[in-house]
C-alpha positions in Angstrom: -4.7 -36.8 4.9 -5.6 -33.2 6.1 -8.0 -32.8 8.9 -10.6 -30.1 8.3 -10.2 -27.0 10.5 -6.5 -27.4 11.3 -3.7 -25.4 9.7 -0.4 -27.2 8.9 2.5 -25.2 10.3 5.2 -27.7 9.6 8.3 -26.1 8.1 7.2 -22.5 9.0 9.4 -19.9 10.6 6.9 -19.0 13.3 4.4 -21.3 14.9 1.6 -18.8 15.1 -1.9 -18.5 13.7 -3.5 -15.2 12.9 -6.9 -14.2 11.7 -7.4 -12.1 8.6 -9.0 -8.7 9.5 -11.2 -8.8 6.4 -12.4 -12.3 5.8 -12.0 -13.6 9.4 -10.3 -16.9 8.3 -7.4 -18.4 10.1 -3.9 -18.4 8.4 -0.3 -19.1 9.5 1.1 -15.8 10.7 3.6 -15.8 7.9 0.8 -15.6 5.3 -0.8 -12.4 6.7 0.5 -9.0 5.3 0.0 -5.4 6.2 -2.7 -3.8 4.0 -1.3 -1.2 1.6 -3.9 1.5 2.4 -4.5 0.8 6.1 -1.2 -0.6 7.5 -2.8 -1.5 10.8 -4.8 -4.3 9.2 -3.2 -7.8 8.7 -4.9 -9.4 5.7 -4.4 -12.5 3.5 -3.3 -12.3 -0.1 -6.9 -12.5 -1.4 -8.0 -9.4 0.6 -5.0 -7.1 0.0 -6.1 -3.9 -1.6 -4.4 -2.2 -4.5 -2.5 0.9 -3.4 -4.8 4.0 -3.6 -3.0 6.8 -5.3 -5.3 9.4 -3.7 -3.6 8.7 -0.4 -0.2 9.9 -1.7 0.8 13.5 -0.8 -0.1 16.1 -3.3 2.3 17.0 -6.0 4.3 20.1 -5.5 3.9 22.8 -8.2 6.9 23.3 -10.5 8.8 26.5 -10.5 8.7 27.4 -14.2 10.3 30.7 -15.3 11.0 32.1 -18.7 14.6 32.4 -19.8 14.2 35.6 -21.7 11.0 37.4 -20.7 9.8 40.4 -22.5 10.2 43.7 -20.7 7.0 45.5 -19.3 7.9 48.7 -21.2 7.4 49.3 -24.9 10.5 49.1 -27.2 9.6 52.1 -29.3 12.8 53.7 -30.0 
C-alpha cells in the first residue's frame, strides 16, 4: 500500500529526490533529465521540450562553381 506524498526509492541507483523545474513535482533524481533547449533545467519526462531547430548554428553556404564557365569575351572569330 503506497502512502500519499512519499516516493518509493527502493532499487534505485541513487537515493535522492529532485524537483522538476517546470511542474515543481518531486521525482527520484534518476527520473529527471536535462532539458533539450535549456540544459540547465532538470525536468521530468512529461515536461521535456522537443529540440528547437532554430537554436542550431546557421547552415554554411555551399561553394558552388561551374566546371566549364563561359568566357567574358565574345567568341567572334
